[in-house]
Phi, psi and omega in degrees: 000125182283129179268079187303319181300338180274352180261166182232155170226196188299336187242016178122221182297145181268018183298341181273351186293316180304319179294322179293319178297319179295320179296317180296319180297326181275323186218088188284068179279144179304323182293331177289319174298321177299319178297320180293316176303313183299323182282320190260341181212061185286111181052038177089352179276142180237165189218174181301322180292335181300316183281331176296337180277353183301319178301318178295317180295322178295319176296316181295330180295343176265008182296142178292336176282110185300322180300316178297315182298315181294319176301316180295318180295318182293319178292316180297321178296319178294323177296314181292334176296337179260019186299332182270358177290160170290120183215354177072015182257003178078204181279086189291331181290328176282314183297326185244032182299323181293316179295320180296320178297318178296316180295321180294318177297320181292318181294326178293323176296316184286331174301317184299333187247007179289135179249333181270132185300317181298315178298318181298313181297318179298318180292324178297319177294320178299320177304316180294326176297317179293328181278348179078029179280110185294146175084295185292334180288354176243337191244343186298307184294321180298314183294312181290321180292323180267001177061032175197150169239141175257123183225173173249143176292131179288348180269303184250357178067017174295141174287130185233153171254128171260110189256130180222110179155215187298328180283349181123193181230097187206169176243135179211152175263002183252158177285090187297332182292334182253004185250167175272190185283003183270002181295151180277126182226165170227132182294143174286153179242103181290152172274138177296147179307323180291337182269354180291146180226164172055227183297320179302315179297317182295312181296320179298315180295320178298313181298317178296316179300324181274004179076016181264071187292325178296318179295318179300318179295316179301323182294333177292334175279319180299322179260024174258210184227165182217168177233132178289127179293338183277314186240000178067020176285131174273142180206160175281125179299312183300319180299320182285327176297314182288333176295325181287337187292000000 
C-alpha cells in the first residue's frame, strides 16, 4: 500500500495524487493529465511520488483507449528518463522492474501502430526512457518535434542550432527563426543508412520497419555531422546532443 502523504511531488505532499489518478481513470480530460505531468514531472524533474505512480501508469498503458494508453506511456517514459536524478525513491529500476517491462512491451506495441509522426517520435523517446538510454530519452522527441537541436561547438563552444525540417538541414549560430535568408549556415551531412552504427542504426531500422520513413531520414542527419560556421570545426551531431544532456 503506497503511503502517498509521505511522498513528495513538485508542489509538496503527494496526498492529492490518488484522487487525481481516480479522476483521470474516470474522466480522461487533457487538463487532468496536464495536472499530473506538472506534479510528477515538472519541467523534467522527478520526485518520489513520480515512481510510486508507475504501477498505475503501467496499468493505464494497457487501456483499450489509445489516447489514455499513449498519455500514460509518455509520462512514464519521461519519469524514467529522470531515474538518475536525486529523488529519494531509491533504485527505481530494480524496484519497478516489472512495471518497466510492462511499459516497454506496451510502448513497442503502440509504436507499431502509430500513424501520426509526433506521436511516433514521443513513443520512440519513451521506449528509450524505459530502456535507460541516457541523453536521448530526454532530448530525442523535443529535437525532432521542434525540428532543431541546440548544441555547443566542441571547438569554440559557440551555441549552435542544428536545424532539420522545412527551413532546411543546416547548422547556424544565429537565431534563424528571427533572421532573414542572409544568416550564415553550414549544411548538415547525413550518414548513409548503411553507415549508421549503434543506437542510430537501431532507431533507423525501427523507424523503417514501422513505415516511418520521414523519421528514418531525419535520424540520418541526427546521427550525421555538422560544421560550426564560426570556427569551421567538424563534429558529430549526436555526440554534441548527448553532451548537452
